[in-house]
N, CA, C and O atoms as CSV, one atom per row, in Angstrom:
chain,resi,resn,atom,element,x,y,z
A,1,MET,N,N,-36.423,-52.819,135.856
A,1,MET,CA,C,-37.142,-53.596,136.825
A,1,MET,C,C,-38.095,-54.531,136.081
A,1,MET,O,O,-38.825,-54.084,135.196
A,2,PRO,N,N,-38.100,-55.830,136.425
A,2,PRO,CA,C,-38.976,-56.763,135.725
A,2,PRO,C,C,-40.445,-56.468,135.997
A,2,PRO,O,O,-40.828,-56.077,137.099
A,3,GLN,N,N,-41.248,-56.663,134.973
A,3,GLN,CA,C,-42.687,-56.469,135.126
A,3,GLN,C,C,-43.321,-57.764,135.588
A,3,GLN,O,O,-42.914,-58.848,135.172
A,4,SER,N,N,-44.305,-57.651,136.437
A,4,SER,CA,C,-45.032,-58.849,136.845
A,4,SER,C,C,-46.229,-59.016,135.929
A,4,SER,O,O,-46.771,-58.046,135.400
A,5,HIS,N,N,-46.627,-60.258,135.755
A,5,HIS,CA,C,-47.775,-60.557,134.913
A,5,HIS,C,C,-48.990,-60.753,135.806
A,5,HIS,O,O,-48.883,-61.391,136.853
A,6,PRO,N,N,-50.136,-60.220,135.419
A,6,PRO,CA,C,-51.324,-60.373,136.256
A,6,PRO,C,C,-51.791,-61.823,136.302
A,6,PRO,O,O,-51.652,-62.560,135.326
A,7,VAL,N,N,-52.330,-62.217,137.416
A,7,VAL,CA,C,-52.907,-63.552,137.568
A,7,VAL,C,C,-54.404,-63.426,137.336
A,7,VAL,O,O,-55.087,-62.647,138.000
A,8,HIS,N,N,-54.900,-64.201,136.386
A,8,HIS,CA,C,-56.329,-64.171,136.070
A,8,HIS,C,C,-57.017,-65.270,136.864
A,8,HIS,O,O,-56.724,-66.450,136.669
A,9,LYS,N,N,-57.916,-64.904,137.745
A,9,LYS,CA,C,-58.604,-65.883,138.572
A,9,LYS,C,C,-59.794,-66.443,137.821
A,9,LYS,O,O,-60.469,-65.727,137.081
A,10,ARG,N,N,-60.044,-67.713,138.015
A,10,ARG,CA,C,-61.155,-68.417,137.379
A,10,ARG,C,C,-62.177,-68.800,138.441
A,10,ARG,O,O,-61.912,-68.719,139.640
A,11,GLU,N,N,-63.332,-69.212,137.980
A,11,GLU,CA,C,-64.393,-69.637,138.900
A,11,GLU,C,C,-64.015,-70.921,139.626
A,11,GLU,O,O,-64.351,-71.078,140.800
A,12,GLY,N,N,-63.330,-71.835,138.966
A,12,GLY,CA,C,-62.961,-73.100,139.590
A,12,GLY,C,C,-61.918,-73.816,138.758
A,12,GLY,O,O,-61.589,-73.367,137.660
A,13,PRO,N,N,-61.391,-74.926,139.262
A,13,PRO,CA,C,-60.356,-75.642,138.537
A,13,PRO,C,C,-60.892,-76.309,137.274
A,13,PRO,O,O,-62.084,-76.596,137.164
A,14,HIS,N,N,-60.008,-76.545,136.343
A,14,HIS,CA,C,-60.271,-77.271,135.105
A,14,HIS,C,C,-61.177,-76.525,134.148
A,14,HIS,O,O,-61.763,-77.141,133.258
A,15,GLU,N,N,-61.310,-75.227,134.302
A,15,GLU,CA,C,-62.032,-74.435,133.310
A,15,GLU,C,C,-61.017,-73.936,132.310
A,15,GLU,O,O,-59.837,-73.813,132.636
A,16,ARG,N,N,-61.440,-73.654,131.132
A,16,ARG,CA,C,-60.526,-73.202,130.093
A,16,ARG,C,C,-60.005,-71.815,130.409
A,16,ARG,O,O,-60.693,-71.001,131.024
A,17,GLY,N,N,-58.780,-71.558,129.978
A,17,GLY,CA,C,-58.140,-70.281,130.235
A,17,GLY,C,C,-58.668,-69.168,129.347
A,17,GLY,O,O,-59.563,-69.388,128.531
A,18,SER,N,N,-58.125,-68.002,129.503
A,18,SER,CA,C,-58.516,-66.834,128.725
A,18,SER,C,C,-58.147,-67.022,127.261
A,18,SER,O,O,-57.108,-67.608,126.959
A,19,PRO,N,N,-58.970,-66.540,126.360
A,19,PRO,CA,C,-58.641,-66.653,124.939
A,19,PRO,C,C,-57.346,-65.923,124.603
A,19,PRO,O,O,-57.037,-64.878,125.174
A,20,THR,N,N,-56.606,-66.490,123.677
A,20,THR,CA,C,-55.389,-65.862,123.176
A,20,THR,C,C,-55.780,-64.838,122.120
A,20,THR,O,O,-56.949,-64.761,121.743
A,21,PRO,N,N,-54.823,-64.051,121.638
A,21,PRO,CA,C,-55.164,-63.077,120.588
A,21,PRO,C,C,-55.786,-63.724,119.349
A,21,PRO,O,O,-56.518,-63.060,118.615
A,22,ARG,N,N,-55.513,-64.985,119.109
A,22,ARG,CA,C,-56.090,-65.676,117.953
A,22,ARG,C,C,-57.450,-66.282,118.260
A,22,ARG,O,O,-58.061,-66.893,117.383
A,23,GLY,N,N,-57.936,-66.126,119.481
A,23,GLY,CA,C,-59.261,-66.601,119.836
A,23,GLY,C,C,-59.311,-68.000,120.420
A,23,GLY,O,O,-60.391,-68.471,120.775
A,24,SER,N,N,-58.186,-68.676,120.532
A,24,SER,CA,C,-58.186,-70.002,121.144
A,24,SER,C,C,-57.773,-69.884,122.605
A,24,SER,O,O,-57.250,-68.850,123.019
A,25,SER,N,N,-58.001,-70.924,123.380
A,25,SER,CA,C,-57.568,-70.919,124.766
A,25,SER,C,C,-56.931,-72.265,125.088
A,25,SER,O,O,-57.307,-73.280,124.503
A,26,PRO,N,N,-55.981,-72.287,126.001
A,26,PRO,CA,C,-55.269,-73.533,126.310
A,26,PRO,C,C,-56.168,-74.553,126.986
A,26,PRO,O,O,-57.045,-74.205,127.777
A,27,ASP,N,N,-55.936,-75.814,126.662
A,27,ASP,CA,C,-56.660,-76.918,127.283
A,27,ASP,C,C,-55.821,-77.631,128.325
A,27,ASP,O,O,-56.353,-78.361,129.161
A,28,LEU,N,N,-54.505,-77.425,128.282
A,28,LEU,CA,C,-53.603,-78.210,129.101
A,28,LEU,C,C,-52.290,-77.473,129.312
A,28,LEU,O,O,-51.802,-76.781,128.419
A,29,VAL,N,N,-51.715,-77.630,130.519
A,29,VAL,CA,C,-50.378,-77.115,130.814
A,29,VAL,C,C,-49.494,-78.316,131.093
A,29,VAL,O,O,-49.862,-79.194,131.875
A,30,THR,N,N,-48.320,-78.361,130.452
A,30,THR,CA,C,-47.322,-79.403,130.709
A,30,THR,C,C,-45.972,-78.719,130.864
A,30,THR,O,O,-45.857,-77.507,130.681
A,31,GLY,N,N,-44.970,-79.486,131.195
A,31,GLY,CA,C,-43.626,-78.935,131.289
A,31,GLY,C,C,-43.047,-79.049,132.677
A,31,GLY,O,O,-43.604,-79.725,133.542
A,32,LEU,N,N,-41.937,-78.391,132.886
A,32,LEU,CA,C,-41.184,-78.500,134.133
A,32,LEU,C,C,-42.022,-78.166,135.364
A,32,LEU,O,O,-41.866,-78.806,136.403
A,33,ALA,N,N,-42.892,-77.193,135.266
A,33,ALA,CA,C,-43.711,-76.789,136.418
A,33,ALA,C,C,-44.677,-77.881,136.857
A,33,ALA,O,O,-45.191,-77.836,137.975
A,34,THR,N,N,-44.934,-78.868,135.987
A,34,THR,CA,C,-45.866,-79.941,136.330
A,34,THR,C,C,-45.159,-81.190,136.843
A,34,THR,O,O,-45.776,-82.251,136.942
A,35,SER,N,N,-43.883,-81.082,137.168
A,35,SER,CA,C,-43.129,-82.260,137.610
A,35,SER,C,C,-43.395,-82.636,139.062
A,35,SER,O,O,-42.935,-83.683,139.519
A,36,THR,N,N,-44.125,-81.808,139.790
A,36,THR,CA,C,-44.489,-82.137,141.168
A,36,THR,C,C,-45.993,-81.940,141.361
A,36,THR,O,O,-46.638,-81.186,140.634
A,37,THR,N,N,-46.523,-82.631,142.347
A,37,THR,CA,C,-47.945,-82.475,142.668
A,37,THR,C,C,-48.246,-81.042,143.075
A,37,THR,O,O,-49.287,-80.492,142.715
A,38,ALA,N,N,-47.328,-80.436,143.830
A,38,ALA,CA,C,-47.529,-79.040,144.259
A,38,ALA,C,C,-47.583,-78.103,143.049
A,38,ALA,O,O,-48.397,-77.180,143.012
A,39,GLY,N,N,-46.720,-78.340,142.069
A,39,GLY,CA,C,-46.723,-77.517,140.862
A,39,GLY,C,C,-48.023,-77.659,140.099
A,39,GLY,O,O,-48.587,-76.665,139.640
A,40,ILE,N,N,-48.503,-78.881,139.957
A,40,ILE,CA,C,-49.768,-79.133,139.257
A,40,ILE,C,C,-50.914,-78.436,139.977
A,40,ILE,O,O,-51.733,-77.767,139.347
A,41,GLU,N,N,-50.972,-78.592,141.295
A,41,GLU,CA,C,-52.052,-77.975,142.068
A,41,GLU,C,C,-52.021,-76.454,141.958
A,41,GLU,O,O,-53.069,-75.819,141.833
A,42,LEU,N,N,-50.831,-75.870,142.003
A,42,LEU,CA,C,-50.704,-74.412,141.921
A,42,LEU,C,C,-51.143,-73.902,140.540
A,42,LEU,O,O,-51.872,-72.915,140.444
A,43,ILE,N,N,-50.705,-74.565,139.497
A,43,ILE,CA,C,-51.102,-74.173,138.136
A,43,ILE,C,C,-52.618,-74.211,138.004
A,43,ILE,O,O,-53.230,-73.263,137.514
A,44,GLU,N,N,-53.217,-75.306,138.441
A,44,GLU,CA,C,-54.672,-75.453,138.313
A,44,GLU,C,C,-55.418,-74.430,139.164
A,44,GLU,O,O,-56.451,-73.906,138.747
A,45,LYS,N,N,-54.900,-74.147,140.348
A,45,LYS,CA,C,-55.552,-73.176,141.221
A,45,LYS,C,C,-55.471,-71.760,140.648
A,45,LYS,O,O,-56.466,-71.034,140.640
A,46,LEU,N,N,-54.297,-71.371,140.172
A,46,LEU,CA,C,-54.108,-70.007,139.698
A,46,LEU,C,C,-54.672,-69.753,138.307
A,46,LEU,O,O,-55.142,-68.652,138.019
A,47,SER,N,N,-54.629,-70.766,137.444
A,47,SER,CA,C,-55.038,-70.539,136.058
A,47,SER,C,C,-56.382,-71.149,135.702
A,47,SER,O,O,-57.038,-70.712,134.757
A,48,GLY,N,N,-56.793,-72.167,136.463
A,48,GLY,CA,C,-58.017,-72.865,136.106
A,48,GLY,C,C,-57.849,-73.779,134.909
A,48,GLY,O,O,-58.837,-74.256,134.351
A,49,ILE,N,N,-56.608,-74.030,134.507
A,49,ILE,CA,C,-56.317,-74.887,133.360
A,49,ILE,C,C,-55.762,-76.209,133.865
A,49,ILE,O,O,-54.949,-76.238,134.789
A,50,ARG,N,N,-56.198,-77.288,133.264
A,50,ARG,CA,C,-55.740,-78.621,133.631
A,50,ARG,C,C,-54.233,-78.718,133.444
A,50,ARG,O,O,-53.714,-78.249,132.432
A,51,ALA,N,N,-53.517,-79.314,134.391
A,51,ALA,CA,C,-52.068,-79.492,134.310
A,51,ALA,C,C,-51.731,-80.964,134.478
A,51,ALA,O,O,-52.296,-81.639,135.340
A,52,LEU,N,N,-50.814,-81.465,133.660
A,52,LEU,CA,C,-50.397,-82.868,133.725
A,52,LEU,C,C,-48.894,-82.993,133.583
A,52,LEU,O,O,-48.265,-82.251,132.829
A,53,ASN,N,N,-48.323,-83.941,134.316
A,53,ASN,CA,C,-46.934,-84.325,134.132
A,53,ASN,C,C,-46.946,-85.435,133.093
A,53,ASN,O,O,-47.202,-86.590,133.434
A,54,VAL,N,N,-46.679,-85.118,131.852
A,54,VAL,CA,C,-46.772,-86.106,130.781
A,54,VAL,C,C,-45.644,-87.134,130.825
A,54,VAL,O,O,-45.691,-88.123,130.093
A,55,LEU,N,N,-44.633,-86.924,131.665
A,55,LEU,CA,C,-43.586,-87.924,131.837
A,55,LEU,C,C,-44.005,-89.016,132.824
A,55,LEU,O,O,-43.350,-90.054,132.914
A,56,ASP,N,N,-45.078,-88.790,133.551
A,56,ASP,CA,C,-45.615,-89.760,134.496
A,56,ASP,C,C,-46.572,-90.688,133.743
A,56,ASP,O,O,-47.603,-90.242,133.240
A,57,GLN,N,N,-46.235,-91.958,133.668
A,57,GLN,CA,C,-47.043,-92.927,132.919
A,57,GLN,C,C,-48.499,-92.966,133.370
A,57,GLN,O,O,-49.390,-93.240,132.566
A,58,SER,N,N,-48.745,-92.694,134.652
A,58,SER,CA,C,-50.119,-92.754,135.152
A,58,SER,C,C,-50.994,-91.615,134.625
A,58,SER,O,O,-52.218,-91.675,134.741
A,59,SER,N,N,-50.378,-90.580,134.048
A,59,SER,CA,C,-51.166,-89.464,133.504
A,59,SER,C,C,-51.562,-89.687,132.042
A,59,SER,O,O,-52.344,-88.913,131.491
A,60,LEU,N,N,-51.032,-90.731,131.412
A,60,LEU,CA,C,-51.307,-90.953,129.996
A,60,LEU,C,C,-52.787,-91.180,129.672
A,60,LEU,O,O,-53.255,-90.668,128.656
A,61,PRO,N,N,-53.546,-91.924,130.487
A,61,PRO,CA,C,-54.980,-92.045,130.181
A,61,PRO,C,C,-55.696,-90.683,130.195
A,61,PRO,O,O,-56.569,-90.431,129.365
A,62,GLN,N,N,-55.326,-89.818,131.132
A,62,GLN,CA,C,-55.918,-88.481,131.175
A,62,GLN,C,C,-55.518,-87.680,129.936
A,62,GLN,O,O,-56.347,-86.981,129.353
A,63,LEU,N,N,-54.257,-87.779,129.536
A,63,LEU,CA,C,-53.779,-87.076,128.350
A,63,LEU,C,C,-54.526,-87.554,127.110
A,63,LEU,O,O,-54.960,-86.745,126.290
A,64,ARG,N,N,-54.675,-88.871,126.975
A,64,ARG,CA,C,-55.419,-89.411,125.826
A,64,ARG,C,C,-56.852,-88.897,125.798
A,64,ARG,O,O,-57.360,-88.523,124.741
A,65,ALA,N,N,-57.504,-88.876,126.958
A,65,ALA,CA,C,-58.888,-88.406,127.024
A,65,ALA,C,C,-58.988,-86.931,126.641
A,65,ALA,O,O,-59.910,-86.539,125.925
A,66,ILE,N,N,-58.055,-86.118,127.107
A,66,ILE,CA,C,-58.049,-84.686,126.768
A,66,ILE,C,C,-57.854,-84.505,125.271
A,66,ILE,O,O,-58.559,-83.716,124.641
A,67,LEU,N,N,-56.893,-85.239,124.698
A,67,LEU,CA,C,-56.630,-85.131,123.265
A,67,LEU,C,C,-57.830,-85.596,122.437
A,67,LEU,O,O,-58.199,-84.955,121.452
A,68,LYS,N,N,-58.435,-86.714,122.842
A,68,LYS,CA,C,-59.617,-87.199,122.131
A,68,LYS,C,C,-60.741,-86.163,122.138
A,68,LYS,O,O,-61.348,-85.878,121.106
A,69,GLY,N,N,-61.002,-85.612,123.309
A,69,GLY,CA,C,-62.086,-84.644,123.438
A,69,GLY,C,C,-61.802,-83.340,122.709
A,69,GLY,O,O,-62.687,-82.772,122.070
A,70,THR,N,N,-60.575,-82.874,122.806
A,70,THR,CA,C,-60.213,-81.605,122.193
A,70,THR,C,C,-60.120,-81.698,120.673
A,70,THR,O,O,-60.526,-80.785,119.954
A,71,LEU,N,N,-59.582,-82.813,120.199
A,71,LEU,CA,C,-59.366,-82.986,118.766
A,71,LEU,C,C,-60.515,-83.733,118.074
A,71,LEU,O,O,-60.465,-83.989,116.871
A,72,ASN,N,N,-61.538,-84.075,118.846
A,72,ASN,CA,C,-62.694,-84.808,118.323
A,72,ASN,C,C,-62.288,-86.098,117.618
A,72,ASN,O,O,-62.744,-86.381,116.510
A,73,LEU,N,N,-61.428,-86.876,118.272
A,73,LEU,CA,C,-60.961,-88.144,117.692
A,73,LEU,C,C,-61.889,-89.289,118.049
A,73,LEU,O,O,-61.649,-90.427,117.645
């Protein structure tokens, strides 16, 4: 029987996720689940992590800003 993974609730959207075993935490979720507005909203609601459809040209300014801030560019 497949095991379910617990959902970790956050205080609000766009907060950083739980630290990984190496002590870092994700800043962004991308991929197939972010191909719809509903998917993006669900990811952000359940995880508190920013989600972007990087194939959507209109999300590129947000992606650049996240990368600049995270990587201190």
